[in-house]
Each structure stands twice: as structure tokens, then as C-alpha cells.
C-alpha positions in Angstrom: -84.0 56.7 62.1 -81.5 59.3 62.1 -82.7 60.9 59.0 -86.0 61.6 60.8 -85.4 65.7 62.0 -88.5 67.0 60.7 -90.7 66.8 63.9 -94.3 68.4 61.7 -93.7 65.3 59.8 -93.2 62.7 62.5 -96.0 64.0 64.4 -98.1 64.1 61.6 -96.9 60.6 61.0 -97.8 59.2 64.5 -101.1 61.1 64.8 -102.0 59.3 61.4 -101.2 55.9 63.0 -103.1 56.7 66.1 -106.3 57.2 64.0 -105.4 54.2 61.8 -105.3 51.9 64.6 -108.3 53.5 66.7 -110.8 53.1 64.1 -110.5 49.5 64.2 -110.1 48.7 67.6 -113.0 48.7 70.3 -113.3 51.0 73.4 -111.8 48.0 75.6 -109.2 47.3 73.1 -108.2 51.2 72.4 -107.8 51.4 76.2 -105.4 48.3 76.5 -103.5 49.2 73.5 -102.9 52.7 75.0 -101.6 51.4 78.2 -99.3 48.8 76.5 -97.8 51.5 74.0 -97.3 53.7 77.0 -95.6 51.1 79.1 -93.3 50.1 75.6 -92.6 53.9 75.5 -91.3 54.1 79.4 -89.7 50.9 78.9 -87.5 52.0 76.0 -86.9 55.7 77.4 -85.6 53.9 80.9 -83.5 51.8 78.3 -82.0 54.7 76.6 -81.1 56.8 79.6 -79.7 53.5 81.1 -77.5 53.1 78.0 -76.4 56.8 78.5 -75.5 56.3 82.2 -73.1 53.5 81.1 -71.6 54.9 78.5 -67.7 55.7 79.1 -67.7 59.2 80.4 -65.4 60.1 77.3 -68.1 58.9 75.1 -71.1 61.2 76.2 -72.0 63.9 74.2 
């Protein structure tokens, strides 16, 4: 994933995925999926921050 430096391509891909997922789900299932993916994103962000905080100070960028 380190080669994904094109923010326009990344946002386009994410938008396309969202549309594909949304067209197959009911409103209730879409709401639940959105909540689950939000929690997943928040948890991944927490893990990323914790990893950075727990690094040896000489390893931080």
C-alpha cells in the first residue's frame, strides 16, 4: 500500500466501492455497515497512533 500516493485515484476507488456496496444493501443494512466501517476506521487509527507513540523516540519520523 506504500505506492498509493495519488489521492485522487484513492478517493475515486473508495467512492466506487461505496457505490457498489450501497446498491446491494437495504437501508438498514447500509446504516449498519456504515457504522461498522466507521468503527473499524477509528480502531485502525487508534492502533496506528499507539504504534507511533510506543516507538523508540529515535525511530519516530
